[in-house]
N, C-alpha and C positions, 0 to 999 in steps of 0.2 A: 587188720585194724590198726589205726594210728591214734596217737594222742593229739588232742586239740586243746587250746586254751579258750575258756569261756570268760567273758566279762560279765559280772553280776552287779546288781544294785548294791550300794554300800551296806555292809553288815549283814548280808544275806548269804555269805559263802557257805556256812555250815548247813543251813536249811536247804539251799540249792543242791549241795552234794548229797544230803540224805534223801531228798525227793527224787533225784536222778537215779540213785542207787535202788530206790523202791521200784523204779520203772525197769530195772535190770541193766542199767548203763553203768559201766565201770567208771568210777570217779576217784579223784585224788585231790584233796584240799589240805595242803601242808599247814599244820598248826604248830605253834610254839607256845609254851607256857610263860607268861609274863606276870609280874607282880604289879597290880594296880593299887594305888594309894588314894584313899579318900580322906577327908578331914578326921574321921573317927575310926578308920580301920584300913587294913591291908588285905588284899585277897589275890590268890593265884587265879589267873584267867587264861583260858586257851584262846589265842588270837591267830588269825591267818598270817602265815609268813609273808604272803603276797596279797595285800588287801584287794578285794573285788575280783579275784581270779579263782577259778576252779578248773582243774584239768579233767578231760573226759576221754576215754578210749572207746571209739565208736567207728562203725563202718561209714565210709563216705556216703553211701546211699541213705543212711539213717540219720544224717546230721541234723535234719530239721526236727527230729523227735525231742530234742532238748528244750525247744521253745514251749512245750506243754507245761513246763515247770515255771511257776511264778518266781520272779527274781532274776531270771536269765535275761540279759540285755542283748548280747550279741557275741559272735565269735571274735577273737582277736585276729586281725588281718595283717598279712605281710605281703607286700607287692600285689595287692588286689585279690589275694586268695586267703582262706583261713590258714593261720599259722599252724604248721605241723611241728609238734614238740617231739624230739628224739626220745625213744624209750630209755636210752642211757641217761639222759638228763633227769627224767622222772625217777629212775632207780637211784641216781646219785643223790637227789633230794631226800628220798626215803632213807637211804643209808646214813646220810649226814645228820638227819633229824633224829635218828635212832641213837646216835652217839651223844655222850654228855656235852654240855655247853663248854666251849673253850674260851678263855679270856683272850681278847683281841689285843695284840700289841701294835700300836700305831707308830710307824716310823715317820720320818720327815718326808712328806710327799709334796709334789708340786702339782698345780692345776694342769689338767689335760695329760698327765702321765698315764701310760698304759701299764697296768699291773695284773698279776695273776693272784687270785685269792687262794691262800694255802690251807686255811682251816675253816671250819664251820659248815653251815648248810650249803654254801655256794663254793665249796672247795673245787679247785681247778677251773673255775670260770675266769674269763678275761674281763677286766673292768677298766673304765676310764675315771680318773679322779676328777670330780666336778667342782667341789668346793672343799676348802680346808679352813677350819676355824679352830679356836682355842678348845672347844668342847666336843666337836664332832667333825667327821669327814663324810662327805657325800660321794658315793660311787655310782656310776651308770653301768649296768650290765646289759649291753646291747643285745646279746643273744636271747635274753628273756624279756627285754623291753621294760626293765624296771630300774628305779633309782633306790639305792640302798644307803641308809643313814646309819653310821657307826658312831656311837657315843664313846668318848675317851674315858 
């Protein structure tokens, strides 16, 4: 069995993961706890680390079974085939999310510089610096196909 990335409807990640698990499909939806602030209160909320993505471990022959669940849009494709996610990458995400949050120290980076992330959930991932501004840095992690925004 291999891990595949599913693209879901916005804000449906947790529901899709729960419903797929109820069908007996192994899922992983990496969640992080963030503090949301409204005008009258603050609240801790679990949000997906990678919005609109859920990872599933499933046999190639049973890949179509995931479409029984409402909220699943499609598999994430790479070179015309569903992208296969390495088990080591899933395990690395699980390990890093289990460790406490680490403060990010941002150095002086230039656009298009290739860097390796040393801390946090994406430890040991290679990234390209996309944008650098006063308050944030945007990185592109090509191996996962995501854009990561880091606030200073």
